[in-house]
C-alpha positions as CSV (number, residue, x, y, z in Angstrom):
1,M,145.5,185.4,87.3
2,L,144.3,182.0,86.1
3,N,146.6,179.1,86.4
4,M,146.6,176.4,83.7
5,V,144.3,174.0,85.7
6,E,141.6,176.6,86.1
7,L,141.9,177.6,82.4
8,K,141.7,174.0,81.3
9,S,138.6,173.3,83.4
10,K,136.9,176.5,82.2
11,T,137.6,175.6,78.6
12,A,136.4,172.0,79.2
13,K,133.2,173.4,80.8
14,Y,132.5,175.6,77.8
15,I,133.1,172.8,75.3
16,E,130.9,170.4,77.3
17,Q,128.1,173.0,77.5
18,F,128.3,173.6,73.8
19,C,128.2,169.9,73.1
20,L,125.1,169.5,75.3
21,L,123.4,172.4,73.4
22,L,124.4,170.7,70.1
23,L,122.9,167.4,71.3
24,G,119.6,169.3,72.0
25,F,119.9,170.8,68.5
26,F,120.1,167.3,66.9
27,L,117.4,165.8,69.2
28,D,114.9,168.5,68.1
29,G,115.1,167.1,64.5
30,V,115.4,163.4,65.5
31,I,112.4,163.4,67.7
32,K,110.3,165.1,65.1
33,S,111.3,162.6,62.4
34,V,111.0,159.5,64.7
35,F,107.5,160.4,65.8
36,P,105.6,161.3,62.7
37,I,102.4,161.9,64.8
38,L,104.0,165.3,65.7
39,N,103.7,166.3,62.0
40,R,100.0,165.8,61.1
41,S,97.9,167.8,58.8
42,T,95.6,168.7,61.6
43,F,98.3,170.0,64.0
44,Q,102.0,170.7,64.1
45,V,104.4,170.3,67.0
46,S,107.7,172.1,67.1
47,V,110.0,170.1,69.5
48,Q,112.3,172.6,71.4
49,I,114.7,170.5,73.5
50,M,117.6,172.8,72.7
51,L,115.6,175.7,74.2
52,I,114.9,173.6,77.3
53,I,118.7,173.1,77.7
54,L,119.5,176.7,77.0
55,V,117.0,178.0,79.6
56,M,118.0,175.5,82.2
57,M,121.7,176.2,81.6
58,I,121.2,180.0,82.0
59,L,119.2,179.5,85.2
60,R,121.7,177.0,86.7
61,D,124.9,178.9,85.9
62,P,124.1,182.5,87.0
63,H,127.7,183.7,87.5
64,E,129.3,182.9,84.2
65,N,127.1,182.6,81.2
66,N,128.1,185.3,78.8
67,H,129.5,182.6,76.5
68,L,125.9,181.2,76.2
69,F,125.0,184.3,74.2
70,F,127.6,183.5,71.6
71,Y,126.6,179.8,71.6
72,S,123.0,180.8,71.1
73,L,123.9,183.0,68.2
74,I,126.0,180.3,66.5
75,L,123.3,177.7,67.2
76,G,120.6,180.1,66.0
77,I,122.3,180.5,62.7
78,L,122.7,176.7,62.4
79,Y,119.0,176.2,63.4
80,D,117.9,178.7,60.8
81,S,120.1,177.0,58.2
82,Y,119.1,173.4,59.0
83,Y,115.5,173.6,60.2
84,S,113.8,176.8,59.1
85,R,115.9,177.8,56.1
86,I,114.9,181.4,56.8
87,F,117.8,183.4,58.3
88,G,116.9,185.5,61.3
89,L,114.2,183.5,63.1
90,Y,116.2,181.4,65.6
91,T,119.2,183.7,65.2
92,V,117.1,186.2,67.0
93,I,115.1,183.9,69.3
94,F,118.0,182.1,71.0
95,P,120.2,185.2,71.8
96,L,117.1,187.1,72.9
97,T,116.2,184.2,75.2
98,V,119.7,184.3,76.8
99,F,119.4,188.0,77.3
100,I,115.9,187.9,78.8
101,V,116.5,184.9,81.1
102,Q,119.8,186.4,82.3
103,K,117.8,189.5,83.4
104,I,115.2,187.5,85.3
105,Q,117.4,184.6,86.6
106,D,117.8,186.2,90.1
107,Y,114.1,186.1,90.6
108,V,113.6,182.5,89.5
109,P,113.9,180.0,92.4
110,E,115.6,176.7,91.6
111,S,112.5,174.4,91.4
112,I,110.8,172.5,88.7
113,L,107.7,174.7,88.8
114,F,109.5,178.0,88.3
115,E,112.0,176.7,85.8
116,W,109.1,175.1,83.8
117,S,107.2,178.4,84.0
118,T,110.2,180.3,82.7
119,Y,110.6,177.8,79.8
120,F,106.9,177.9,79.1
121,I,106.9,181.7,78.8
122,V,110.0,181.8,76.7
123,L,108.6,179.1,74.4
124,T,105.2,180.8,74.1
125,V,106.9,184.2,73.2
126,S,109.2,182.4,70.7
127,L,106.3,180.7,69.0
128,I,104.2,183.9,68.8
129,Y,107.3,185.6,67.3
130,L,107.7,182.9,64.7
131,Y,104.0,183.1,63.8
132,L,104.1,186.9,63.5
133,I,107.2,186.9,61.4
134,G,105.8,184.1,59.3
135,S,102.6,186.0,58.8
136,F,104.4,189.2,57.9
137,L,106.5,187.4,55.3
138,N,103.4,185.5,54.0
139,L,104.9,182.2,54.9
140,V,102.1,181.2,57.3
141,M,98.6,181.2,55.9
142,V,96.5,180.4,59.0
143,D,94.5,182.8,61.2
144,G,95.3,183.3,64.8
145,T,92.7,180.8,66.1
146,R,94.1,178.0,64.0
147,F,97.6,179.0,65.0
148,I,96.6,178.6,68.7
149,T,94.7,175.4,68.3
150,D,96.9,173.6,65.7
151,W,100.4,174.8,66.5
152,L,100.8,176.7,69.8
153,G,98.7,174.5,72.0
154,P,100.1,171.1,70.8
155,T,103.6,172.5,70.9
156,L,103.3,173.8,74.4
157,L,101.7,170.5,75.6
158,V,104.3,168.3,74.0
159,N,107.3,170.4,75.1
160,S,105.9,170.6,78.7
161,V,105.8,166.8,78.8
162,I,109.3,166.6,77.4
163,F,110.5,169.2,80.0
164,L,109.1,167.0,82.8
165,I,110.7,163.9,81.4
166,V,114.2,165.4,80.9
167,Y,114.2,167.9,83.8
168,F,115.9,165.7,86.5
169,I,118.4,164.3,84.1
170,L,119.3,167.8,82.8
171,K,119.4,169.2,86.3
172,K,122.1,166.7,87.2
173,V,124.0,167.1,83.9
174,I,123.9,170.9,83.9
175,G,124.7,171.0,87.6
176,W,127.8,168.9,86.9
177,L,128.7,171.0,83.8
178,C,128.4,174.3,85.7
179,K,130.7,173.4,88.5
């Protein structure tokens, strides 16, 4: 049975993790608006800091991360409401990310290369999913080649650079939050 100190620390951990994910949620929009070069007519970049935090959190807290599924669902609904305005895009992507990364986390060593690779694959699959759904709903009017060169490539490049910049900071913060 849990005593009050353990319960309080678990509750604090969950709140702090949600706040970190919420910070990533807001940073996604802030970075996109502060750097207008990411929103050009020739290419589009989708900043995905919250996805970086989510993937790293799952990989660094392998024992107790069932709550991350619910957080990802809530934040997916918020993401759809605030950024995409189409319900179901990120509401599916974020929980699916949690589910998939939880299944493979035992096979991903704790290193920058493997964690970046996991994030890179999750981001690539997410972007392709967004493109396919957008094409199906006639919201995206570009062919596959333009999608790859004007959206997928720049997004993967920029988010990989962001990952490398924030990795060591997030490693420390998430390590502290997951204790």
